[in-house]
C-alpha positions as CSV (number, residue, x, y, z in Angstrom):
1,M,139.4,69.9,93.5
2,E,137.3,72.8,95.8
3,R,134.3,72.0,96.4
4,Q,132.2,74.0,94.1
5,W,129.6,75.4,96.3
6,L,132.1,77.1,98.3
7,Q,133.6,79.0,95.5
8,W,130.3,80.0,95.4
9,A,129.7,81.0,98.4
10,R,132.5,83.2,98.0
11,Q,131.2,85.0,94.2
12,L,128.1,85.6,95.5
13,Q,129.8,87.5,99.1
14,S,132.3,89.1,96.8
15,I,129.5,90.7,94.6
16,A,127.1,91.4,97.6
17,Q,129.5,93.2,99.5
18,I,130.8,95.4,96.0
19,G,126.7,96.2,95.5
20,I,126.2,97.2,98.8
21,E,129.3,99.6,98.7
22,Y,128.3,101.1,95.4
23,T,124.9,101.7,94.6
24,K,122.9,104.6,95.1
25,D,119.9,102.7,94.3
26,A,117.7,101.8,97.5
27,F,116.0,98.8,95.8
28,D,119.1,97.8,94.6
29,R,121.0,97.7,97.9
30,E,118.2,95.7,99.9
31,R,118.7,92.8,97.0
32,F,122.4,92.8,97.4
33,E,122.0,92.4,101.0
34,Q,119.9,89.2,100.2
35,I,122.6,87.6,97.9
36,R,124.5,88.4,100.8
37,E,122.2,86.4,103.6
38,I,122.1,83.6,100.8
39,S,125.9,83.3,101.0
40,I,125.9,83.0,104.7
41,A,123.0,80.3,104.5
42,I,125.3,78.6,102.2
43,M,128.3,79.0,104.5
44,S,126.6,77.9,107.4
45,S,124.8,74.8,106.3
46,Y,127.2,73.2,104.8
47,T,130.0,73.9,107.4
48,E,127.5,73.3,110.5
49,L,128.1,76.7,111.8
50,D,126.3,79.0,113.7
51,H,124.6,81.7,111.3
52,H,125.9,84.7,113.9
53,I,129.7,83.4,113.6
54,V,129.8,82.9,109.9
55,R,128.7,86.4,109.2
56,Q,131.1,87.7,111.9
57,L,134.0,85.8,110.2
58,F,132.6,85.5,106.4
59,A,130.6,88.9,105.7
60,N,132.1,91.1,108.0
61,E,133.7,94.0,105.6
62,T,132.7,96.2,103.6
63,G,134.2,98.2,99.8
64,Y,135.2,96.2,97.1
65,Q,136.6,92.8,98.4
66,T,140.1,91.3,97.6
67,P,142.0,89.0,99.2
68,K,143.7,88.9,102.9
69,V,147.4,88.2,103.1
70,D,149.5,85.8,105.1
71,I,153.0,86.3,105.2
72,R,155.3,83.1,107.2
73,A,159.0,83.6,107.5
74,A,160.7,80.4,106.6
75,I,163.7,80.6,109.4
76,F,166.6,78.7,109.0
77,N,169.6,78.3,110.9
78,D,173.3,77.5,110.3
79,A,172.4,73.4,110.3
80,G,169.8,73.9,107.6
81,K,167.1,73.2,110.1
82,I,163.8,75.4,110.0
83,L,162.1,77.5,113.1
84,L,158.6,76.3,113.8
85,V,156.3,77.5,116.4
86,K,153.8,75.4,118.6
87,E,150.4,77.8,117.8
88,K,148.1,77.7,121.2
89,I,144.7,77.7,119.4
90,D,145.3,73.7,118.0
91,N,148.7,72.6,119.7
92,R,150.3,71.9,116.4
93,W,153.2,74.2,114.5
94,S,154.2,76.5,111.8
95,L,156.1,78.8,110.2
96,P,155.5,82.1,112.3
97,G,153.5,84.5,110.6
98,G,149.7,85.3,110.3
99,W,148.3,88.5,108.5
100,A,149.9,91.1,107.4
101,D,149.4,94.8,109.5
102,I,148.6,97.8,107.1
103,G,151.3,100.3,107.9
104,L,154.2,97.6,107.4
105,S,156.1,96.3,104.6
106,I,156.4,92.8,103.5
107,R,159.9,92.7,105.6
108,E,158.5,94.3,108.3
109,N,155.6,92.1,108.8
110,V,158.6,89.6,108.3
111,L,160.6,90.8,111.3
112,K,157.8,91.2,113.7
113,E,155.9,87.7,113.5
114,A,159.3,86.5,114.6
115,K,159.7,88.3,117.0
116,E,156.5,88.0,118.8
117,E,156.1,84.2,117.9
118,A,158.9,83.1,118.1
119,G,161.3,85.6,119.8
120,A,163.9,85.2,117.2
121,E,166.0,88.5,115.2
122,V,166.4,87.4,111.4
123,L,167.4,88.3,108.5
124,P,164.9,88.6,105.7
125,K,166.7,87.2,102.6
126,R,164.4,86.6,99.5
127,L,160.7,86.1,98.2
128,I,160.2,82.4,98.1
129,A,156.5,82.1,96.8
130,V,153.0,84.1,96.6
131,Q,150.6,81.4,96.6
132,D,146.5,80.9,96.3
133,R,145.3,79.3,99.3
134,Q,142.9,77.7,98.1
135,K,145.0,75.9,95.7
136,H,147.6,74.5,98.4
137,I,144.9,73.9,101.3
138,H,141.7,72.6,100.4
139,D,139.6,72.8,103.5
140,L,136.2,75.1,104.2
141,F,137.9,78.6,104.8
142,P,135.9,81.4,103.7
143,Y,138.3,83.9,103.0
144,S,140.4,84.0,99.6
145,I,144.1,84.4,100.4
146,Y,147.4,84.7,99.1
147,K,150.1,83.4,101.2
148,I,153.9,85.0,101.1
149,F,156.6,83.0,102.3
150,V,159.8,84.7,102.9
151,E,162.9,83.0,103.6
152,C,165.6,84.2,106.2
153,D,168.5,83.5,108.6
154,F,168.6,83.1,111.9
155,I,170.3,85.5,113.6
156,R,169.7,84.6,117.6
157,G,166.8,84.8,119.6
158,E,165.1,83.4,123.0
159,F,161.4,82.1,122.9
160,I,159.0,84.0,125.2
161,D,155.3,82.8,126.0
162,N,153.5,84.9,124.5
163,I,149.1,84.5,123.5
164,E,150.0,82.7,120.2
165,T,152.4,80.7,120.5
166,G,153.6,78.0,123.1
167,A,157.2,76.8,122.1
168,Q,159.7,77.3,119.4
169,G,161.5,74.8,117.5
170,F,164.2,74.4,114.9
171,F,163.4,71.1,112.8
172,R,164.6,69.0,110.0
173,F,162.4,68.2,106.8
174,E,162.8,64.2,107.4
175,N,161.5,65.4,111.6
176,L,158.7,67.3,111.3
177,P,156.0,68.0,114.0
178,E,152.5,67.3,113.5
179,L,151.8,70.5,111.3
180,S,148.6,73.3,111.9
181,T,147.3,72.4,108.0
182,S,145.2,75.2,108.0
183,R,148.3,77.5,108.4
184,N,151.2,75.4,106.2
185,T,150.6,71.7,104.6
186,P,154.2,69.6,104.5
187,E,154.4,70.5,101.0
188,Q,154.7,74.2,101.8
189,I,157.4,73.7,104.0
190,G,158.8,71.2,101.6
191,M,159.0,73.9,98.9
192,C,161.1,76.1,101.7
193,F,163.8,73.5,102.2
194,R,164.0,73.5,98.6
195,A,164.1,77.2,97.8
196,R,167.1,77.2,101.0
197,R,168.8,73.9,99.2
198,E,168.5,75.3,95.1
199,K,170.6,77.0,94.0
200,G,168.5,77.8,90.9
201,F,165.2,77.9,92.9
202,E,163.1,80.4,91.6
203,T,160.2,82.1,93.1
204,F,157.6,80.4,92.5
205,F,153.5,82.2,92.4
206,D,150.0,80.9,91.3
């Protein structure tokens, strides 16, 4: 179960951000700023992150707060193996993907991330799942995130070193490398394999 303090900190931040954006009263704005500072202090205290870092990561937006969108490409080759990339930030492996770019559709984001991170040309086929990150990855992450998994066929490609990933490879589920679990868990990779294997698999959403 998610840590209760983290849920409270997120809720306080959301209330404060909405209030700061829409209030017309200067005194209310000051109170909402105080609420935001409390949410930052909670996050900083429990995570032991510097207050300034927490502000930049956790309280740097304006307007009505909504979940961020993380799109992941589950790319399979003809041998039934899945394509993973090695993240330079932690030297662990994940499905190609990342934050959705404004102005691009889900399909366009998948094509972009597959090419940039894995050097792969792919054919997006169907939506596997839309998951609420906090229900599946239990770490101290400040944002609310929807994770979208898209099944893809591998067409062709050649890996090119880039700023985000240092390698790519195809793997069977029984032989997965060490995963970057803040990006995808073994259960999520397994879900992608089931979607590929089972004819009756239905799109999953929380």
